[in-house]
Every structure is written in C-alpha cells, then in structure tokens.
C-alpha positions as CSV (number, residue, x, y, z in Angstrom):
1,X,-16.2,10.0,-2.2
2,X,-12.6,9.3,-1.3
3,X,-9.7,10.2,-3.4
4,X,-6.3,8.4,-3.0
5,X,-3.0,9.5,-4.4
6,X,0.2,7.4,-4.2
7,X,3.7,8.6,-4.4
8,X,7.2,7.4,-3.6
9,X,7.8,4.7,-6.2
10,X,11.0,4.4,-8.2
11,X,13.9,2.3,-9.2
12,X,16.0,0.7,-6.5
13,X,18.6,-2.0,-6.3
14,X,17.9,-5.4,-4.7
15,X,18.3,-5.1,-0.9
16,X,17.3,-1.4,-0.9
17,X,14.4,0.4,0.5
18,X,11.5,2.6,-0.6
19,X,8.7,4.3,1.2
20,X,5.4,4.7,-0.5
21,X,2.8,7.2,0.6
22,X,-0.9,7.3,0.0
23,X,-2.7,10.6,0.7
24,X,-6.4,10.4,1.2
25,X,-9.0,13.1,0.8
26,X,-12.7,13.2,1.1
27,X,-14.9,11.7,3.9
28,X,-13.0,8.9,5.6
29,X,-14.8,7.2,8.5
30,X,-13.2,5.3,11.4
31,X,-14.5,2.0,10.0
32,X,-12.5,2.3,6.8
33,X,-9.7,-0.1,6.0
34,X,-6.7,1.0,4.0
35,X,-4.9,-1.5,1.8
36,X,-1.9,-1.8,-0.4
37,X,-2.0,-4.0,-3.5
38,X,0.5,-4.7,-6.3
39,X,0.3,-6.0,-9.8
40,X,3.3,-7.2,-11.7
41,X,3.3,-7.4,-15.5
42,X,1.3,-10.4,-16.7
43,X,0.2,-11.3,-13.2
44,X,-3.0,-10.9,-11.1
45,X,-3.2,-8.1,-8.6
46,X,-2.2,-9.3,-5.2
47,X,-2.8,-8.1,-1.7
48,X,0.2,-6.7,0.2
49,X,-1.0,-5.2,3.5
50,X,-3.9,-3.5,5.2
51,X,-4.6,-1.4,8.3
52,X,-7.7,-0.1,9.9
53,X,-8.0,3.7,9.6
54,X,-8.8,4.1,13.3
55,X,-6.7,1.6,15.2
56,X,-5.2,-1.8,15.3
57,X,-2.1,-3.4,13.9
58,X,-1.4,-4.0,10.2
59,X,-1.9,-7.3,8.4
60,X,0.5,-8.5,5.8
61,X,0.8,-11.0,3.0
62,X,3.3,-13.7,3.7
63,X,5.4,-12.6,0.8
64,X,6.2,-9.3,2.4
65,X,5.9,-10.1,6.1
66,X,9.1,-9.0,8.0
67,X,10.2,-6.8,5.2
68,X,7.3,-4.3,4.7
69,X,5.7,-2.1,7.3
70,X,2.4,-0.3,6.8
71,X,1.6,2.6,9.0
72,X,-0.8,5.6,9.1
73,X,-0.8,9.2,10.1
74,X,-4.4,10.2,10.7
75,X,-3.5,13.8,11.2
76,X,-2.1,13.9,7.7
77,X,-4.7,11.5,6.2
78,X,-1.9,9.4,4.9
79,X,-0.9,5.8,5.0
80,X,2.6,4.6,4.3
81,X,4.3,1.4,3.1
82,X,7.9,1.1,4.2
83,X,9.6,-1.5,2.0
84,X,12.9,-2.9,3.1
85,X,15.1,-5.7,1.7
86,X,13.5,-5.3,-1.6
87,X,13.7,-8.2,-4.1
88,X,13.4,-8.2,-7.9
89,X,10.1,-10.1,-7.5
90,X,8.7,-7.0,-5.6
91,X,8.7,-5.1,-8.9
92,X,5.1,-4.1,-9.6
93,X,2.7,-1.2,-9.7
94,X,1.7,-0.6,-6.2
95,X,-1.8,0.8,-5.5
96,X,-3.5,2.2,-2.4
97,X,-7.1,1.3,-1.8
98,X,-9.9,2.0,0.7
99,X,-12.7,-0.1,1.9
100,X,-15.7,1.1,3.9
101,X,-15.3,-1.7,6.4
102,X,-13.4,-4.9,7.0
103,X,-14.7,-7.7,4.7
104,X,-16.1,-5.3,2.2
105,X,-14.6,-4.9,-1.2
106,X,-12.3,-2.0,-1.8
107,X,-14.3,0.8,-3.4
108,X,-11.7,3.4,-3.8
109,X,-8.3,3.1,-5.6
110,X,-5.4,5.3,-6.4
111,X,-3.7,5.5,-9.7
112,X,-0.7,3.4,-8.7
113,X,3.0,4.0,-8.5
114,X,5.7,1.9,-10.2
115,X,8.3,0.2,-8.1
116,X,11.2,-1.4,-9.9
117,X,13.8,-3.5,-8.2
118,X,16.9,-4.3,-10.2
119,X,19.1,-7.3,-9.5
C-alpha cells in the first residue's frame, strides 16, 4: 500500500506562485509514476503533470506547460509541483496520485489540497 499526503495549497493572487508537496509512504518501486491532477468545481478531473519515480523528465498538460514544474526528491519520498504565473482558471483541488507503472491507472490518491487564485 502507498499513502499520499498533499500540502501547500492556499489562496494566491493571479500572477503569484505556490508550491505543492506530496509526501509518499509505503512501498514505492522504481517503476511507479507520480502524477498531479486537479478538479475545479463542476468540472471533470484533469491531468496536470507526471514524473517517473526513478528517473526521467516530467510530462505536462498543455494548459500548464511553461508555468508549472514537477520535481521529486527520492530521499524524502516527496514530489513537488511548483506553480508560477498562476491564473484564476488554475483554481481547483489538486491531488497527488501514484501508478504502479506507466500506462496503468493511478491506484493511489491523496486527499487533495485546495488552490484558489484570485483575479
């Protein structure tokens, strides 16, 4: 089992920045993929970014490319999402998730953290 806990959400003005953290515990293998998703009120959950637990570069949704940066610290079992140039449309609950391998559905989810961007 893998447990995920997000932190770092909050209220920020448009143009501002936030950094989300996702602390993972349990058995995490090198094949795991860590992802960030978000869900705004009344909308479907959407993919934001992902990164392989062991190596490789992150992959981003077009809507956040160039503004968000996902990274990992394996020593701390933590992944991050640095969000810059935030827009009101970035307002959502952001959730961290883990998949056992690329192409497999995300099995493990955190509880989510609210990000609100005011105009």
